[in-house]
N, C-alpha and C positions, 0 to 999 in steps of 0.2 A: 513486388508479388509476394502474397501471403505463403507462409512455409507451413508444411505438415511436419511432424516429427521426422518421418522418413527423409524428405526433401532437406530437411535442416542438417541431418547426420551425413547426407550424401555431399552437400555444399561444404560443410565443415571438413569431411575427409579429404575432399579435392584442394581445399585451400592449404591445408598443413601436409598434403602429399603422403597420405597413408592409405591403406585399404580400409574399407568400412569395418571389416571382420577382424581387423588387428586386435589382439587380445588386450594389449596395454592401452590402446585407444578406448575400447569398450569400458574398461576398469575406470578410467579417468573422466568418461564421457559425462557421468551425472555430476561430477565435480565442477566441469566446465559450465554445465547448463546453470547450475546453482549459482557460481560465482558471477555469471552474467545476468541473470535474472533478479538477483538480489541487489546487484549494483545498480541497474536500471530503475528498479522500484524506488531505490533510495534516493537515486539522482532526480527522478520526475515524479513530481506529485500528480499521479495520474487520476483523472475524473473517473475512470472506469474501476478503479479498486475502491472507491468509497460507496459503502451500502447502507442501507436502514435495516435493522434487525429488532423486531419487537416480540420476540418469541420468548422473553423472560418477564418475571414479575417480582416485586419486591416481596419481602416477608413481614407481616404485621409484627411490630416491635422489635424489629432487627434492622440494624443500620448498615450492615454489610451486604454488598450486592456484587455477584459474580457475572463478568460479561457474558453475553449469549455467545454461541458459536455455530448457530444453524446456517449461518451465512458465510462462515469462515472465521478464522482467527483474527481478532483485532490486533493491530500493531499500534495504531494512533487512534485514541478516542477523541473524536471532534465535539460531540454533543450527546447529553443524556436527556431524554425527555420523559417525564412521568405523566402517565395519561389518567384523567379523571373522567368520570368516576371509576372506582375500582371495578365495577362490573362491566365496563367497556371491553369487548372482545377483540377489537382492533385498534391501532393508533388513530385511524380515520374516524373510527365510531365514538371517539371521546374527545377530550380537550387536551392538546399537549401543553404540559407545563415544563418549560426549558429550564433545567438546573444551572446555576451559575458556578463555575469552578471555584474553588477555595483550598486552603490548606488543611491538612488533618488537624493542626493546632487549633486553627480557628473552630473547626467543628467540635473538636474535644471540649473547647472552653465555652462555647455557646449551648451545645446540647450533650452534657456528660452522661444522660441518661435517657431513657425513654419517656421521661416526664415531659408534658406538652407535645406528645405525639400529634403529627397532622401530615399534610401533604408536604414532602420534601422541597427544599427550595435550593439547596447547594449540594456539590458533590466533590470528592476529593479522592485521587489515586492513592492505593496503599501498596499494591503491587502491580504487574503488568496486566493481571486479568481480575483484580479485585478492587473495589471502590467503597467508600463509605458516604452515607447522605446525611442530611441534616435539613429539617428536624427529623427525628426517626419516624418511619411511616406508622399511621394508625390503620392502615388497610393494605391488603395485597394489591398494591397497583401495578398494573401493566407498565412495563418500560421499554422505550424505544431508544436503541443506541445507533449514532451516526458515527461512522470512523472509516479508516483505511484498513483493508485486510490484505493478506497475501494470497493471491490465486493460486490454483493447483500448478505444479511444476509441469513442464513439458516432458513427455515421456512415451514410451510405447503404448501405453494404455490411455494417455490424454495427448491425443495427437495434435492439437491446436491449442494455443493460448492467446491471451490479450497480446503479448509481445510478438509471439510469431506471426499473427495476423494483421497488426496495425504498425509494428515497429520491426520488421524482419531485417531491415538494413543495420538498425543499431544493434540488434540482438545478435547478429552475425559478428559485427565488429567487436562487442564486447566479450563475445565468445573467443575471438581470436587473440585478445590480449592475454586471456587465460590460457588459451591453448598454446601460447608461446611458451609458457612454462613446461607443458607436456614434451615440447620439443627441445627443452633445455637451452632456450633462446632468449633469456631474461637478462644475462649479465654480459659483460665485455669479451670475456674469454669463452666465446661461443662462436659457432659456424656463422650466425647472423644476428650479431648483436642489435641491429636496429629494428628487427622485425617487431618486438613488442611496443617499441617507440611509435613506429610508423602506423600500427593498428591503434594506438592509443590516441595518437593525432587525429585519425580519421573519426574515431568513436567521439572525441570531444566536438568535433566539427557537427557531427550528426545529432549529437546531444543538444547543442545549442538551437538548432533548428526544430528539433522536437519540443524543446522547453516553450518556443515560442507558439507552436501550435497549441500545445496544452493550455497555455494562458489564454488563447483565443477562445478555447472551449469553455472556459470557466468565466469568461468577460473580465477578466485580469490582465487583459492586453492594454495597449497604449490607451489612455484616457479611460480606463475601465471598460473598455469595448471589446467585441470579438473581432476587431479589425486588425490585421496585420501592421506592425510599426512600419511607418513610411518615414525615409529620412528627409523628404520633401516637404511634408505637412507641417505647416507653422501657423497657429499652434496645433498640437495633436488633436484630430477629430475624436468626438465621443458619440 
């Protein structure tokens, strides 16, 4: 069952047996949510966190390019496409020229200046949000970035998320691992030393199933298909 923020809070409070209005619980609640969400996003390469953002352009004669943020903050950049001609108003209204990843050293050596500026062919990361391209652009080409973003976190103002809607069981299990710290049930010298371990085992079991389902969505399951792996199929179907 999909969970809203209020349903999630109620479920979590029931599981750790504290009143929802408990002041200490309310203080730690954002930390519990952050811990659970970030863990799941890092454990699962979720298809629904991949976006295409074509809201930025290169600057003529400048090789530095900052990632757009109209669709969210990019965590992993998978692809950068330069759109030609420079007059194109949308990515689909022009031609995508997919850039090839390279190192900063290669781009510094091959294109140390703006001499020979033309449509870029390569890109290299400089920081989390900044890239350089080579050759240097000779026009203000539109750019389409494809990559993984972090969705907005679950809160009283963002009452449903990808995780609460499609992975509520995994989300609650991950939350309970972190909530065991709130209850001080992490170590051996506590009231319930096995609580965090039990929830961690449950989380890992759910994670394995979710990984298979996510692979099916991306046609990276058995035999590069969308089929669920079958222990009886020999050879695996495609």
